[in-house]
GUMI-608074 format. One record per residue (C-alpha): residue number from 0; residue in three letters; x, y, z. Coordinates in nm, 2 decimals, always signed. Layout:
! residues N
[NUM, 'ALA', [X, Y, Z]];
...
! end
This chain:
! residues 257
[0, 'MET', [+14.60, -8.97, +5.44]];
[1, 'SER', [+14.56, -8.62, +5.54]];
[2, 'ASP', [+14.42, -8.54, +5.92]];
[3, 'GLY', [+14.15, -8.34, +5.75]];
[4, 'ASN', [+14.27, -8.01, +5.91]];
[5, 'ALA', [+14.27, -7.83, +5.57]];
[6, 'ALA', [+14.01, -7.82, +5.28]];
[7, 'ALA', [+13.92, -8.15, +5.17]];
[8, 'ILE', [+14.06, -8.28, +4.86]];
[9, 'SER', [+14.03, -8.63, +4.65]];
[10, 'ALA', [+14.33, -8.79, +4.46]];
[11, 'LEU', [+14.19, -8.96, +4.17]];
[12, 'VAL', [+14.36, -9.22, +3.93]];
[13, 'VAL', [+14.21, -9.39, +3.66]];
[14, 'ALA', [+14.38, -9.71, +3.56]];
[15, 'HIS', [+14.38, -10.00, +3.32]];
[16, 'ASN', [+14.63, -10.30, +3.42]];
[17, 'GLU', [+14.88, -10.04, +3.57]];
[18, 'GLU', [+15.04, -10.30, +3.81]];
[19, 'THR', [+15.39, -10.14, +3.72]];
[20, 'HIS', [+15.30, -9.80, +3.79]];
[21, 'LEU', [+15.03, -9.79, +4.06]];
[22, 'PRO', [+15.25, -9.86, +4.40]];
[23, 'ASP', [+15.45, -9.54, +4.33]];
[24, 'CYS', [+15.20, -9.35, +4.19]];
[25, 'LEU', [+14.99, -9.43, +4.50]];
[26, 'ALA', [+15.25, -9.38, +4.74]];
[27, 'ARG', [+15.32, -9.00, +4.65]];
[28, 'LEU', [+14.91, -8.94, +4.71]];
[29, 'GLN', [+14.89, -9.03, +5.09]];
[30, 'PHE', [+14.86, -8.65, +5.16]];
[31, 'ALA', [+14.51, -8.63, +5.01]];
[32, 'ASP', [+14.18, -8.66, +5.24]];
[33, 'GLU', [+14.08, -8.97, +5.01]];
[34, 'VAL', [+14.24, -9.16, +4.69]];
[35, 'VAL', [+13.99, -9.30, +4.46]];
[36, 'VAL', [+14.10, -9.56, +4.21]];
[37, 'VAL', [+13.88, -9.66, +3.90]];
[38, 'LEU', [+13.97, -9.98, +3.77]];
[39, 'ASP', [+13.84, -10.02, +3.41]];
[40, 'ARG', [+13.84, -10.38, +3.32]];
[41, 'CYS', [+14.18, -10.48, +3.49]];
[42, 'THR', [+14.31, -10.82, +3.50]];
[43, 'ASP', [+14.65, -10.80, +3.67]];
[44, 'LYS', [+14.72, -10.69, +4.04]];
[45, 'SER', [+14.59, -10.32, +4.02]];
[46, 'ARG', [+14.30, -10.40, +4.25]];
[47, 'ASP', [+14.51, -10.58, +4.52]];
[48, 'ILE', [+14.78, -10.26, +4.48]];
[49, 'ALA', [+14.49, -10.00, +4.52]];
[50, 'GLN', [+14.33, -10.20, +4.82]];
[51, 'ALA', [+14.67, -10.22, +5.00]];
[52, 'ALA', [+14.72, -9.85, +4.96]];
[53, 'GLY', [+14.42, -9.78, +5.14]];
[54, 'ALA', [+14.20, -9.64, +4.82]];
[55, 'ARG', [+13.85, -9.63, +4.74]];
[56, 'ILE', [+13.81, -9.88, +4.45]];
[57, 'VAL', [+13.55, -9.81, +4.18]];
[58, 'GLU', [+13.54, -10.09, +3.91]];
[59, 'GLY', [+13.36, -10.11, +3.59]];
[60, 'ALA', [+13.39, -10.14, +3.20]];
[61, 'TRP', [+13.41, -9.81, +3.00]];
[62, 'PRO', [+13.49, -9.83, +2.63]];
[63, 'LEU', [+13.59, -9.46, +2.62]];
[64, 'GLU', [+13.83, -9.25, +2.83]];
[65, 'GLY', [+13.60, -8.95, +2.87]];
[66, 'PRO', [+13.31, -9.16, +3.06]];
[67, 'ARG', [+13.56, -9.37, +3.26]];
[68, 'ARG', [+13.72, -9.02, +3.38]];
[69, 'ASN', [+13.38, -8.85, +3.46]];
[70, 'ALA', [+13.27, -9.17, +3.65]];
[71, 'GLY', [+13.59, -9.13, +3.85]];
[72, 'ILE', [+13.52, -8.75, +3.94]];
[73, 'ALA', [+13.16, -8.82, +4.03]];
[74, 'ALA', [+13.28, -9.07, +4.28]];
[75, 'CYS', [+13.52, -8.83, +4.45]];
[76, 'ALA', [+13.40, -8.70, +4.78]];
[77, 'GLY', [+13.60, -8.40, +4.85]];
[78, 'PRO', [+13.52, -8.07, +4.68]];
[79, 'TRP', [+13.84, -8.05, +4.52]];
[80, 'VAL', [+13.99, -8.30, +4.30]];
[81, 'LEU', [+14.37, -8.35, +4.18]];
[82, 'GLU', [+14.36, -8.58, +3.88]];
[83, 'VAL', [+14.69, -8.81, +3.84]];
[84, 'ASP', [+14.77, -9.08, +3.58]];
[85, 'ALA', [+14.93, -9.38, +3.70]];
[86, 'ASP', [+15.25, -9.30, +3.50]];
[87, 'GLU', [+15.26, -8.97, +3.70]];
[88, 'ARG', [+15.45, -8.91, +4.04]];
[89, 'VAL', [+15.34, -8.61, +4.28]];
[90, 'PRO', [+15.67, -8.46, +4.42]];
[91, 'ASP', [+15.64, -8.34, +4.78]];
[92, 'ALA', [+15.68, -7.98, +4.71]];
[93, 'LEU', [+15.34, -8.02, +4.46]];
[94, 'ALA', [+15.18, -8.22, +4.75]];
[95, 'GLU', [+15.24, -7.90, +4.99]];
[96, 'GLU', [+15.14, -7.65, +4.72]];
[97, 'VAL', [+14.82, -7.82, +4.67]];
[98, 'ARG', [+14.72, -7.81, +5.02]];
[99, 'ARG', [+14.81, -7.47, +5.06]];
[100, 'VAL', [+14.63, -7.34, +4.77]];
[101, 'ILE', [+14.33, -7.52, +4.80]];
[102, 'ALA', [+14.28, -7.37, +5.16]];
[103, 'SER', [+14.16, -7.04, +5.04]];
[104, 'ALA', [+14.14, -7.06, +4.64]];
[105, 'ALA', [+13.80, -7.00, +4.49]];
[106, 'PRO', [+13.61, -7.30, +4.29]];
[107, 'GLY', [+13.75, -7.33, +3.94]];
[108, 'TYR', [+14.07, -7.51, +3.83]];
[109, 'PHE', [+14.45, -7.51, +3.82]];
[110, 'LEU', [+14.70, -7.60, +3.56]];
[111, 'ILE', [+14.97, -7.80, +3.65]];
[112, 'ARG', [+15.28, -7.83, +3.44]];
[113, 'PHE', [+15.44, -8.18, +3.34]];
[114, 'ASP', [+15.81, -8.27, +3.38]];
[115, 'ASN', [+15.81, -8.51, +3.10]];
[116, 'TYR', [+16.08, -8.81, +3.10]];
[117, 'ILE', [+16.14, -9.08, +2.85]];
[118, 'GLY', [+16.32, -9.32, +3.04]];
[119, 'ASP', [+16.57, -9.14, +3.31]];
[120, 'ARG', [+16.58, -8.85, +3.07]];
[121, 'LEU', [+16.41, -8.52, +3.14]];
[122, 'VAL', [+16.27, -8.40, +2.79]];
[123, 'ARG', [+16.12, -8.03, +2.83]];
[124, 'TYR', [+16.07, -7.93, +2.50]];
[125, 'GLY', [+15.92, -8.03, +2.20]];
[126, 'TRP', [+15.58, -8.17, +2.35]];
[127, 'GLY', [+15.23, -8.08, +2.24]];
[128, 'ALA', [+14.97, -8.23, +2.00]];
[129, 'TYR', [+14.94, -8.61, +2.03]];
[130, 'ASN', [+15.29, -8.65, +2.18]];
[131, 'GLY', [+15.18, -8.51, +2.50]];
[132, 'ALA', [+15.09, -8.17, +2.66]];
[133, 'SER', [+15.35, -7.95, +2.88]];
[134, 'ALA', [+15.06, -7.87, +3.13]];
[135, 'GLY', [+14.71, -7.98, +3.21]];
[136, 'PRO', [+14.41, -7.89, +3.41]];
[137, 'ARG', [+14.47, -8.13, +3.70]];
[138, 'LEU', [+14.36, -7.95, +4.02]];
[139, 'PHE', [+14.00, -7.84, +4.00]];
[140, 'THR', [+13.66, -7.83, +4.21]];
[141, 'LYS', [+13.38, -8.08, +4.13]];
[142, 'GLY', [+13.19, -7.93, +3.84]];
[143, 'ALA', [+13.46, -7.73, +3.68]];
[144, 'LYS', [+13.60, -8.00, +3.47]];
[145, 'HIS', [+13.41, -8.26, +3.23]];
[146, 'TRP', [+13.57, -8.50, +2.96]];
[147, 'GLY', [+13.45, -8.54, +2.61]];
[148, 'ASP', [+13.38, -8.87, +2.44]];
[149, 'GLN', [+13.63, -8.90, +2.18]];
[150, 'LEU', [+13.84, -9.20, +2.15]];
[151, 'VAL', [+14.18, -9.06, +2.15]];
[152, 'HIS', [+14.25, -8.73, +2.36]];
[153, 'PRO', [+13.89, -8.65, +2.47]];
[154, 'LYS', [+13.82, -8.29, +2.48]];
[155, 'ILE', [+13.77, -8.12, +2.81]];
[156, 'ALA', [+13.51, -7.88, +2.91]];
[157, 'LEU', [+13.65, -7.62, +3.19]];
[158, 'ASP', [+13.45, -7.38, +3.42]];
[159, 'GLY', [+13.62, -7.08, +3.64]];
[160, 'PRO', [+13.93, -6.87, +3.61]];
[161, 'ARG', [+14.25, -7.01, +3.45]];
[162, 'ARG', [+14.53, -7.05, +3.73]];
[163, 'TRP', [+14.84, -7.20, +3.75]];
[164, 'LEU', [+15.04, -7.39, +4.02]];
[165, 'GLU', [+15.40, -7.34, +4.04]];
[166, 'THR', [+15.54, -7.69, +4.09]];
[167, 'PRO', [+15.55, -7.97, +3.80]];
[168, 'ILE', [+15.42, -8.30, +3.83]];
[169, 'ASP', [+15.65, -8.58, +3.71]];
[170, 'HIS', [+15.53, -8.75, +3.41]];
[171, 'LEU', [+15.69, -9.09, +3.30]];
[172, 'VAL', [+15.59, -9.07, +2.93]];
[173, 'ASP', [+15.79, -9.36, +2.77]];
[174, 'ASP', [+16.04, -9.63, +2.88]];
[175, 'ASP', [+16.24, -9.59, +2.53]];
[176, 'ILE', [+16.24, -9.50, +2.15]];
[177, 'SER', [+16.06, -9.84, +2.09]];
[178, 'ASP', [+15.80, -9.75, +2.36]];
[179, 'MET', [+15.76, -9.40, +2.17]];
[180, 'ILE', [+15.70, -9.58, +1.86]];
[181, 'ALA', [+15.44, -9.84, +2.01]];
[182, 'ARG', [+15.25, -9.55, +2.15]];
[183, 'PHE', [+15.26, -9.37, +1.81]];
[184, 'ASP', [+15.12, -9.68, +1.67]];
[185, 'ARG', [+14.83, -9.72, +1.94]];
[186, 'TYR', [+14.73, -9.34, +1.91]];
[187, 'THR', [+14.71, -9.34, +1.55]];
[188, 'THR', [+14.50, -9.64, +1.53]];
[189, 'ALA', [+14.24, -9.50, +1.79]];
[190, 'ARG', [+14.27, -9.16, +1.60]];
[191, 'ALA', [+14.15, -9.35, +1.28]];
[192, 'ALA', [+13.86, -9.48, +1.46]];
[193, 'ASP', [+13.75, -9.13, +1.57]];
[194, 'LEU', [+13.79, -9.01, +1.23]];
[195, 'ARG', [+13.58, -9.27, +1.10]];
[196, 'ALA', [+13.31, -9.24, +1.36]];
[197, 'SER', [+13.31, -8.89, +1.27]];
[198, 'GLY', [+13.23, -8.93, +0.92]];
[199, 'GLU', [+13.50, -8.67, +0.83]];
[200, 'ILE', [+13.82, -8.86, +0.75]];
[201, 'GLY', [+13.94, -8.57, +0.58]];
[202, 'SER', [+14.16, -8.55, +0.27]];
[203, 'LEU', [+14.51, -8.67, +0.16]];
[204, 'ALA', [+14.62, -8.32, +0.06]];
[205, 'ASN', [+14.53, -8.16, +0.35]];
[206, 'ASN', [+14.72, -8.42, +0.57]];
[207, 'LEU', [+15.04, -8.36, +0.36]];
[208, 'ARG', [+15.01, -8.00, +0.41]];
[209, 'ARG', [+15.00, -8.03, +0.78]];
[210, 'ILE', [+15.34, -8.18, +0.77]];
[211, 'ILE', [+15.55, -7.92, +0.77]];
[212, 'SER', [+15.34, -7.69, +1.02]];
[213, 'ARG', [+15.33, -7.93, +1.29]];
[214, 'PHE', [+15.70, -8.03, +1.28]];
[215, 'TRP', [+15.81, -7.64, +1.25]];
[216, 'LYS', [+15.57, -7.61, +1.60]];
[217, 'SER', [+15.73, -7.90, +1.77]];
[218, 'TYR', [+16.09, -7.86, +1.67]];
[219, 'ILE', [+16.10, -7.47, +1.62]];
[220, 'SER', [+15.82, -7.29, +1.84]];
[221, 'ARG', [+15.80, -7.54, +2.11]];
[222, 'LYS', [+16.21, -7.55, +2.10]];
[223, 'GLY', [+16.24, -7.94, +2.05]];
[224, 'TYR', [+16.57, -7.88, +1.88]];
[225, 'ARG', [+16.70, -7.81, +2.26]];
[226, 'GLU', [+16.64, -8.19, +2.30]];
[227, 'LYS', [+16.88, -8.28, +2.00]];
[228, 'HIS', [+16.78, -8.64, +1.89]];
[229, 'PHE', [+16.47, -8.68, +2.13]];
[230, 'GLY', [+16.34, -8.35, +1.99]];
[231, 'LEU', [+16.37, -8.43, +1.63]];
[232, 'LEU', [+16.20, -8.78, +1.70]];
[233, 'LEU', [+15.92, -8.59, +1.89]];
[234, 'ALA', [+15.89, -8.34, +1.60]];
[235, 'LEU', [+15.85, -8.63, +1.34]];
[236, 'PHE', [+15.59, -8.80, +1.54]];
[237, 'SER', [+15.40, -8.50, +1.57]];
[238, 'ALA', [+15.42, -8.41, +1.20]];
[239, 'THR', [+15.33, -8.76, +1.07]];
[240, 'TYR', [+15.04, -8.83, +1.32]];
[241, 'PRO', [+14.77, -8.67, +1.13]];
[242, 'LEU', [+14.86, -8.85, +0.80]];
[243, 'VAL', [+14.90, -9.19, +0.94]];
[244, 'SER', [+14.58, -9.15, +1.13]];
[245, 'TYR', [+14.42, -9.05, +0.80]];
[246, 'LEU', [+14.59, -9.35, +0.62]];
[247, 'LYS', [+14.48, -9.59, +0.89]];
[248, 'ALA', [+14.12, -9.47, +0.88]];
[249, 'LYS', [+14.11, -9.48, +0.48]];
[250, 'ILE', [+14.28, -9.81, +0.45]];
[251, 'ALA', [+14.00, -9.94, +0.70]];
[252, 'GLU', [+13.74, -9.80, +0.51]];
[253, 'GLU', [+13.83, -9.95, +0.19]];
[254, 'GLU', [+13.86, -10.29, +0.35]];
[255, 'GLY', [+13.53, -10.26, +0.50]];
[256, 'ARG', [+13.68, -10.32, +0.87]];
! end
């Protein structure tokens, strides 16, 4: 932990059964004045790992991601919060930049770029939409960021000037192609539930039309082609995500589930 000579910062990690990722994640957060770990219905060794790392633990059960993350932000004591997922790693250079910036920055938020990995491979291009962002508002003062109630990829409300940090955070997105497919299945199921809950499932024609535009955006506009076969996979997943989500919602509706 920090010696407290600079502006106070809380590092926040929200986890559900993340015993594989937590040790490395928490080891990279010891520069913070405090580490807060929110444990949501964990049944593995996540609590023991967080406790051994000296983290302050908040435990509970939150059906939705947004309220879970908002509870974590509220639990942070520092005026600045660095929000990190368990599958992310803060490099030393980013830790140094964070400490330097918050010493004099006005309230608000900073976007941090992601170096996204599939296995050991750094995949820089093609990200976006459901696949995962290339950057996110991860460093902010309390009150400058609030999560919404959507089931998958909750919306974020931000307050203050839009600023950027220079150093990216390492994001271990998927282990391999099978993991990519499993995540696609989980996210389309969650999105289908959101569509049904909203009462606006949409139409088959509209979701079919979106395939081409979304493929183009991932593979061409976001330069997924530079990643060769991985870029093609990202583009295909992004293109078919709305259609598969729609079909899952319609089938569940027809079957009365």
